[in-house]
C-alpha positions, 0 to 999 in steps of 0.5 A, spaced: 499 500 499 502 506 498 503 512 503 501 518 503 502 524 507 500 525 514 499 532 516 497 533 524 494 539 527 494 540 535 493 545 539 489 547 546 482 546 546 478 552 543 484 554 539 481 553 532 484 547 529 478 544 528 476 550 524 482 551 520 482 543 518 475 543 515 477 549 511 483 545 508 478 539 507 474 544 503 480 545 498 480 539 493 487 540 490 490 538 497 486 531 496 485 530 504 481 526 508 479 527 515 482 521 519 477 520 524 479 519 531 476 514 536 474 516 543 470 513 550 467 520 551 460 521 550 457 525 544 456 533 545 450 536 541 449 533 535 456 529 534 455 523 530 459 516 530 463 514 525 462 522 522 465 526 528 469 521 532 468 513 533 464 513 539 466 507 543 465 504 550 471 505 555 470 497 554 471 497 547 476 503 547 481 498 552 480 492 548 483 496 542 488 498 546 489 491 548 490 488 542 494 494 539 489 497 534 491 504 536 496 508 532 496 512 538 492 514 544 491 518 550 487 518 556 486 526 555 482 526 562 480 521 567 477 515 562 476 520 556 480 516 551 482 518 545 486 515 539 487 514 532 486 507 530 490 504 525 485 502 520 483 509 519 489 510 516 490 505 512 482 506 509 484 513 507 491 511 504 488 506 500 484 511 497 490 514 495 489 521 499 493 524 505 491 523 512 489 530 516 488 530 523 485 534 528 488 531 535 491 532 542 498 535 543 500 528 545 498 524 540 500 529 535 507 528 537 507 520 537 504 520 530 510 525 528 515 520 531 513 514 528 513 517 521 517 523 521 519 523 514 511 523 512 508 527 517 507 535 517 505 537 525 502 544 526 501 547 533 495 552 533 496 557 538 491 561 541 493 569 541 492 568 549 490 564 555 484 569 556 482 569 549 482 561 549 477 561 555 473 566 552 472 562 546 471 555 550 465 559 554 462 561 547 461 554 545 457 553 551 459 545 551 461 545 557 461 546 564 465 552 568 469 546 571 471 542 564 473 550 561 477 551 567 480 543 567 481 545 559 484 552 560 489 549 565 491 543 560 493 549 555 499 551 559 502 545 559 500 544 552 503 551 549 509 549 552 509 543 546 509 548 541 517 548 539 516 541 538 512 541 532 514 543 525 510 549 525 507 554 529 500 557 527 498 563 531 490 564 530 490 571 532 485 572 526 481 567 522 483 569 515 490 569 517 490 562 520 487 560 514 491 562 509 498 561 513 495 553 514 494 553 506 500 555 504 504 551 509 500 544 507 500 545 500 508 546 500 508 540 504 504 536 499 507 538 493 514 536 496 516 530 493 
């Protein structure tokens, strides 16, 4: 099976990485397919299984870990696991496409370590922690405690930014989208 390239977007929750990834997926010339992550957390709002995530029970997730079915996985919060199934990447490569990921910092760095030549790792940085908290509150999807937990985690995640190939500061969305498009296009066009 021929391998495509792996484009990893990681960031603290609320930085805008999902918006950037969705934008890039709409650019046909990039030939990207979204890697749907697996998670043991509950669905939020209108999320759908096999579209937004593969929603697995905690037991199923742990069974997949035991059977070495993940390319990478992480217990992001207690009993909230996230990971990339190997079968997902194989599915996308079989279509002749490049894989784009919207995953946590630890998972992104693991993929980069496993596939250093094929992977472009991009860290999306919010303008500030205060702005990050405002964005998380605007979502209206989580409790104040969950938001505070995410903001606390963001400081540690921001410290990992230099480990990524590129950092895009999402101060204005238009600038971040343009920068992401340029970086990804350049990486894909390399042999």
